[in-house]
C-alpha positions as CSV (number, residue, x, y, z in Angstrom):
1,M,38.9,26.5,-113.8
2,G,37.7,23.5,-111.4
3,S,34.5,23.3,-110.0
4,T,34.5,24.3,-106.7
5,P,33.2,21.0,-103.7
6,R,30.0,20.6,-102.8
7,H,31.1,19.9,-99.2
8,P,34.6,22.2,-97.7
9,V,36.3,20.3,-95.2
10,P,35.9,22.9,-91.6
11,L,39.6,24.8,-91.2
12,G,38.7,23.3,-87.7
13,F,38.9,19.8,-88.4
14,V,42.1,19.6,-89.9
15,F,43.9,22.2,-87.4
16,R,42.0,20.5,-84.1
17,S,43.6,19.9,-81.6
18,R,45.3,16.3,-80.6
19,A,45.2,16.8,-76.5
20,K,41.1,17.4,-76.9
21,E,41.0,15.0,-78.8
22,E,43.0,12.9,-75.8
23,K,41.2,14.1,-73.3
24,S,37.4,13.7,-74.7
25,P,37.5,9.5,-74.0
26,S,37.8,10.1,-70.3
27,L,35.7,12.9,-69.7
28,V,32.9,9.6,-71.8
29,K,34.1,6.7,-69.3
30,T,33.7,8.8,-66.0
31,P,32.1,5.9,-63.4
32,V,28.7,7.5,-61.9
33,T,28.1,7.6,-58.5
34,D,25.5,5.6,-57.7
35,S,23.0,7.9,-54.9
36,N,21.2,5.1,-53.7
37,Q,24.0,3.2,-51.8
38,P,22.9,3.2,-49.0
39,R,24.7,4.8,-46.7
40,D,26.2,3.9,-43.3
41,P,25.5,5.5,-40.1
42,Q,28.8,5.3,-39.1
43,A,31.4,6.3,-42.0
44,P,31.5,10.1,-43.0
45,K,30.1,12.7,-45.2
46,G,27.8,9.9,-46.1
47,R,30.5,7.2,-48.1
48,P,30.5,3.2,-46.4
49,T,33.1,2.2,-44.5
50,P,36.1,0.7,-46.1
51,K,36.9,-2.5,-45.9
52,R,40.1,-3.8,-43.5
53,S,42.5,-4.1,-47.1
54,A,41.5,-1.3,-48.3
55,A,42.0,0.3,-44.8
56,Q,45.6,-1.3,-44.7
57,S,46.7,-0.8,-48.3
58,Q,46.3,3.2,-47.3
59,R,48.2,3.0,-44.4
60,R,50.7,1.9,-46.4
61,S,50.1,3.9,-48.4
62,V,50.9,6.7,-45.9
63,A,54.5,4.8,-44.2
64,N,55.4,4.9,-47.9
65,T,55.4,7.8,-48.4
66,P,58.9,9.4,-49.2
67,M,60.2,11.7,-46.3
68,T,62.3,14.5,-47.0
69,R,66.2,14.2,-45.9
70,K,66.0,15.8,-42.5
71,D,62.7,14.2,-41.3
72,A,65.1,10.4,-42.1
73,A,67.7,11.2,-40.6
74,K,65.7,12.1,-37.3
75,R,63.8,8.5,-38.4
76,Q,67.3,6.7,-37.8
77,R,68.2,8.6,-35.1
78,E,64.5,7.5,-32.8
79,E,65.6,4.2,-34.6
80,R,69.0,4.0,-32.7
81,R,68.4,5.6,-29.5
82,T,65.6,2.8,-29.2
83,A,68.3,0.0,-30.6
84,M,71.0,1.2,-27.7
85,A,68.0,1.7,-25.2
86,R,67.1,-2.3,-25.7
87,Q,71.3,-3.5,-25.7
88,R,71.8,-2.0,-22.5
89,E,68.4,-3.3,-21.5
90,A,69.8,-6.9,-23.3
91,L,72.7,-6.6,-21.7
92,A,71.6,-6.0,-17.9
93,K,69.2,-8.3,-18.2
94,G,70.9,-10.8,-20.6
95,D,67.6,-10.9,-23.0
96,E,69.5,-12.9,-26.3
97,R,66.6,-10.9,-28.6
98,Y,68.6,-7.5,-28.3
99,L,72.1,-8.0,-27.2
100,P,74.9,-7.7,-29.9
101,A,76.3,-10.1,-32.4
102,R,79.5,-10.6,-30.2
103,D,77.5,-12.1,-27.4
104,K,74.3,-14.1,-29.4
105,G,74.1,-17.9,-29.1
106,P,73.6,-20.4,-26.7
107,V,77.3,-21.6,-27.4
108,R,78.5,-17.6,-25.9
109,K,76.1,-18.0,-23.1
110,F,77.2,-21.4,-22.3
111,A,81.0,-19.0,-22.3
112,R,79.8,-16.6,-20.1
113,D,77.8,-18.8,-17.7
114,F,81.1,-20.8,-17.4
115,V,83.6,-17.9,-16.7
116,D,81.1,-16.9,-14.7
117,S,80.6,-19.9,-12.4
118,R,83.9,-20.4,-12.2
119,F,86.1,-18.8,-9.6
120,N,89.2,-16.5,-11.9
121,I,92.8,-15.2,-10.9
122,A,92.2,-12.8,-14.0
123,E,89.8,-10.4,-12.2
124,Y,92.3,-9.2,-9.8
125,F,94.1,-8.6,-11.8
126,L,93.6,-4.3,-12.3
127,P,93.5,-4.2,-8.3
128,M,96.5,-6.2,-7.9
129,A,98.0,-4.1,-10.3
130,V,97.5,-1.1,-8.3
131,I,98.5,-2.5,-5.4
132,I,102.2,-3.7,-6.9
133,L,102.0,-0.1,-8.9
134,V,101.6,2.1,-5.4
135,L,105.0,-0.6,-3.8
136,S,106.9,0.3,-6.7
137,M,106.5,4.4,-6.0
138,I,108.1,4.0,-2.4
139,R,111.9,5.1,-2.3
140,V,112.7,1.3,-0.5
141,A,115.1,-1.3,-2.1
142,S,113.5,-4.1,-0.8
143,L,109.3,-3.3,-1.1
144,Q,110.6,-2.6,-5.4
145,N,112.4,-6.2,-5.2
146,V,108.6,-7.2,-2.8
147,A,106.3,-5.9,-6.3
148,L,109.0,-6.9,-8.8
149,L,108.6,-10.3,-7.9
150,L,104.5,-9.9,-7.6
151,W,104.6,-9.2,-11.0
152,L,105.9,-12.4,-12.1
153,V,103.6,-14.5,-10.3
154,V,100.8,-12.5,-10.6
155,I,101.5,-12.5,-14.8
156,V,102.7,-16.8,-14.3
157,M,99.4,-16.9,-12.2
158,I,97.0,-15.6,-14.8
159,V,98.0,-17.6,-17.8
160,L,98.5,-20.8,-16.2
161,D,94.9,-20.1,-14.5
162,S,93.5,-19.1,-18.1
163,I,95.4,-22.1,-20.3
164,V,93.2,-24.4,-17.7
165,T,90.1,-22.7,-18.0
166,G,90.9,-22.8,-22.3
167,F,91.0,-26.0,-22.1
168,R,88.0,-27.3,-19.5
169,L,86.2,-25.3,-21.2
170,K,86.8,-25.9,-25.1
171,K,86.3,-29.5,-24.4
172,R,82.6,-28.5,-22.2
173,L,82.3,-26.7,-25.7
174,A,83.1,-30.1,-27.8
175,E,80.8,-32.7,-26.0
176,R,77.9,-29.4,-25.0
177,F,77.2,-28.7,-28.7
178,P,79.1,-30.8,-30.7
179,D,77.9,-29.6,-34.0
180,E,77.7,-25.5,-33.3
181,R,80.2,-23.2,-34.8
182,R,82.5,-22.6,-31.9
183,R,85.3,-21.1,-33.3
184,G,86.6,-17.9,-30.8
185,A,84.2,-19.0,-27.7
186,V,87.7,-19.5,-25.4
187,A,88.9,-16.4,-26.4
188,Y,85.6,-14.4,-25.9
189,A,85.2,-16.7,-22.2
190,L,88.8,-15.3,-21.2
191,M,88.3,-11.6,-22.3
192,R,85.5,-12.2,-20.1
193,S,87.8,-13.8,-17.2
194,L,90.1,-10.6,-17.4
195,Q,87.0,-8.3,-16.0
196,M,85.8,-7.8,-12.6
197,R,83.0,-9.5,-11.3
198,R,80.3,-6.5,-11.1
199,L,81.5,-4.7,-14.0
200,R,81.6,-7.6,-16.7
201,L,78.0,-7.0,-19.6
202,P,76.0,-9.4,-20.3
203,K,76.1,-9.6,-15.8
204,P,76.1,-12.6,-15.1
205,Q,73.1,-14.9,-15.5
206,V,75.1,-17.9,-12.5
207,K,76.3,-17.9,-9.2
208,R,79.8,-19.1,-8.0
209,G,79.9,-22.6,-7.3
210,E,76.5,-23.0,-10.2
211,R,77.2,-26.0,-12.8
212,P,76.2,-23.9,-16.5
């Protein structure tokens, strides 16, 4: 029969767990801290004060920490509320930084100032419409005829005034902003002219008769 080997291979070597082999190098490579490192008297727990770059990276990691859906929705609501508050304040003061997109830009600002500096018939359309409506409800034929005539006069005057305002504004915009995008500025100004001066947003920044 065969001879017995002098150095038998232990079973533990054959069936040794590979997980232990993978963990063992990490134990060997564990860095050893130097206990003789000088201590910063202002640092907590004997550790030196971290550098500014390390502190900033730590703050970024905290800021980028994933939030739950509830926290994310709450944060979006707060940001939306803050943005709306800034827009309301900007509409009241004319701050270009926080105005809505339709009101931003030098072209739109000039269009607003051009309308606000003029006397516009269209801005009195609402009070005149109320008066005409009251007259038309009175059961008197003469007053109803007057109300109908006033309707025609008011509409014709508003149309003519809007045509003149749009033509002049278009010419001034072409002179002032030859290289800027001016599309929609005239319609924007005419819509503003239909509103009463005290109700316009953004608030008027020029007085009547003041040249923009």
